[in-house]
N, C-alpha and C positions, 0 to 999 in steps of 0.2 A: 125294191126295184123288181118289177116283173120282167127281168131280163136274165140271160144266162151268164155264168161265170166268165166264159171266154170273151163276152162283150164288155162286161163291166169291170173286170179285173184291172186293166190299164188305167181306167178312170179312178177307181178306188185307190190304186197305187199313187196316183198324182195327188189325190185328196189327202192321203197319208203324209206325203211330203209337206203339204200345206200345214197340216196339224203339227208335224214335227218342228216346222219353222216357228210356230206360235207358242210352243211350250218350252220350258227350260231344257237346255242340253242334258241328255242323260236321264230325263224324267221317266223314260221307259227303260227298264233294266232286265226284263225277262220275257220269255215267250213259251207258249205251250207247244212242245214238239209234236209232229204229226203222229209219232208212235206213242205219244203220251209222255208225261213228265215235264217239268219246268227246266228250261235251259237259260243261261245268261245271254243277254242280247248284245253280244260283242260283234266285231266285224264279221266273223264267221256266221254268227246267228242272223245278222241282217242279210247276208248273201243267201242263206237258207230260206229266209222269208221271201226274198225277191224271186228266187227260183220257184218257190211254192206257188206264188201268186201269178207269175208271168210266164214261166217256162215249162214246168212239169205238166205232163198230161193230167187231165181232170176227168176221169171216167164218169163220175156221178156228182161229186161235191168236193168243196175245198173249204177248210176253216182256218182262220188265223186269229190268234188271241195274244196280244202284247200287253204286258202289265208293268206297273210302276215298281212293284216289289215281287220277288219270287216267293217269299214266305209269309206275306201278310197282305191285307187289303190295302189298295192304293187308290188315289184319286185320278190318276192318269191311266187310261185304258183305251185300247183299240181292239175292236172285235169285228170280224168279217166272216160271213157265211155265203159262199158262192155255190150255186147249183147249176148243173147242165140241164136246162129245162127241156132240151131235145133228147135226153136220155130216156130209154124205155120206161124207167121207174116213174118218170114224171109225165108220161104221155097223156094220161087222163087226169092229171092233177092241175087244176086251174088256180090253185092258191099258193103253191110254193114260190118263193122269191129268192133273190140274192139281196143281202142286207148288210149294213155296216153301221157301227156306232163309235163315237168318240166321247170320252168323258174328261171333265176338268174339275178341280177342287173348287169349293165355294170361295176360297181365298183368291182364286184367279178372278172371279166375278167382282169381289170387293176391291181388288187392286186396279183392275182395268175398266170396270163399269159395264153396264148392260149393252151399251152401244158397241163395244169391242166384241162381246160375245155374239151379238147379232151379226156383225160384219164377218166374223169368223164362220159362223153357221152358213151364211150366204156364200162365202168363198168355198167352203167344203162342199156345198150342194150344187155349185154352179154347173159342173159338168155331169153330175150324176142323174141318170134318167129315172128319177123317182116318181112314183104315183102318190106316195104319202111319206112325210117325215116330220120330225119335231125336235124342239129343244125345250128342256124342262129341268127344274130341280129334281134330283133323283137319289135314291139309295142305291149304292153300288156294292156288290159282293160277288166273288166267284160263285158259280152255280151250286157247288157242293156245300157252301156255307149257308145257303138260304134256309135249309130245313132247321138247322140249329138256332137260327135267329128268328124263326117264324113268329113266335109270340110277340116279340118286340116290334117286328116289321108290321104285323097286322094292326097293332095299336097305333103306330105312326101313320100308316096309310089311311086308317079310318078317321083320324083327327085332322090330317093334312091332305086333303084331296088333290092339292096342287103338286104333291110330292110323288113322283113316278117311281114304280118298281117294275123292272123289266127282265125278260129272259129273251134275248135276241134270237137265239137258236129256235126256240119253240114258236115265237111270234112269226119269224120269217117262214116257217113251214105252213102257216095258215093265213097270212095276211092277204096275199094276192094283191089286187089293186084297190083294196078297201082301206078304211080309216081305222086306226087303233084307238083314237080318242081325241080329246081337246087339250091343248097345251099352250104354254106361254108363246112359243113360236110354232105355228102350224104351217107346214109346207104342203101344198096341194099341187099335184101334177095330173097328167092324163092317164086314164079316162076319168078319174075321180072329180077333178075340177069341172069337167064337162057335165057330169051327172048333177052337179050342184048348180048348174046354170051359168057358170063362168064368173070371172072376178067382179064385173060390174053388178051382176045380180047379187053377189054376196055383199058388196058395198051398200046396196040399197036395203038389204034385209038385216044388216047388222049395223045400225046407225048409232054406234057408241063412240063417244069422243076419245075414250082410252085406246081404241083400236086403230091400227094403221094397216094399209093394204099396199102391197108392192107387186107389180107385174114382173115376172121373170121370163127369160127366153124360153122358147119351146112350149108356149101356152101353159105356163106354170105360175104359181103365185105364192107369196108369203103373207100370212096373216099374223100380226103382232097383237096380242091381246092386252098388253100393258107395257109401260116403259121398263119396269123391273119384273123379273120373275118372282113369283110368290108361292110359297108352299100352302098358303091359305089355312090359317089356324081357325078352324070352325068354332072353337071355344071362345075366340076373341073377336071374330068378324064374320059377316055373312059372305057367302060365295058371290063374287062379282057377277053382275047379270050377263055380261058378254059370254061367260063360260057356258051357262045353260042355253043361251040363245044359239051359239054355234053348235052345241051338242044336239040341239033339236034338229038342225039341218043335216048333221052328219049321221045321226042315229040310224037311218035306213041303210047306210053304207058301212056300218061298223062290223068288224069281223067277229066270228065265233071261233073259239079255240076248243079242241077236242080233248086236250090233256091239261089237267090243272097243275099239279106240282107246285113249284116255287114255295110261296108262303100260304098256299091254299091246301085244304085237305084233298087228298088224291082220290076223290070219289064223286058221286053225283052232286052231293052237297057242295063240294069244292068247286065244281064246274058252275053251279048256280051262283056261288059267291064271286067267282071270277067274272061272270057275266055282269053281275050287279056292279062290281068295281070298275070294269071297263066303261060302263055306262053311268058312272057315278055323277056326272054333270047333267044327265038327261032329265028333263022335268018329269 
């Protein structure tokens, strides 16, 4: 969202309540304190989070990270990075954003089905002034664990291009109003949707029976590339044609990231590797 923290924080807070209503009670048990360290997400913790998002002054930026477990990787996570885009540090920065993510375990999909995931994604996105968003199968881990798992992660992401690996903090610094890639559910807002010619133009240029198109309020749209999300095992199946077709349209508007990190080598080779991976569906 190319909007400031003070504008989007109340909307993100409401989306968080929607997420909490959809997941099991107590699924989130810990949070990262603003001074560092993990704390239990009890009543006092929730009040701390509420004040952090809605009441405390935000001179430059605000981050909130809620986790299923304090001491291990969990499937339920909430992550938010809000930035005051009117702060001097961002005065000449056209690419910083405020961004939010919500994760669910694969078991949630298998229990409730893809229609429920799609409905929840729509409900979460309804009030958010996004330019770009998505829902996808994903590998989830705290940032400081990516390096240790890099070898395994690289092998998985190369075999399964439908499996996302993300670093919301880094991406939100560089995304602006551009696209990050092609995903099972791809949300397009302004100005990105306008750059692509609008929803009707996309319908005409993407004539795939597997795809569905939904207009949303505020000149926004949701593109569903298939009924079920698919990690796409390239050793067993070809990449579905709608993925490279949409990638061809989005490629001129895909972002560039200046820092590699994550599961890439932190050097020029890593930046090139990242660029190729972000554009992995581009013909």
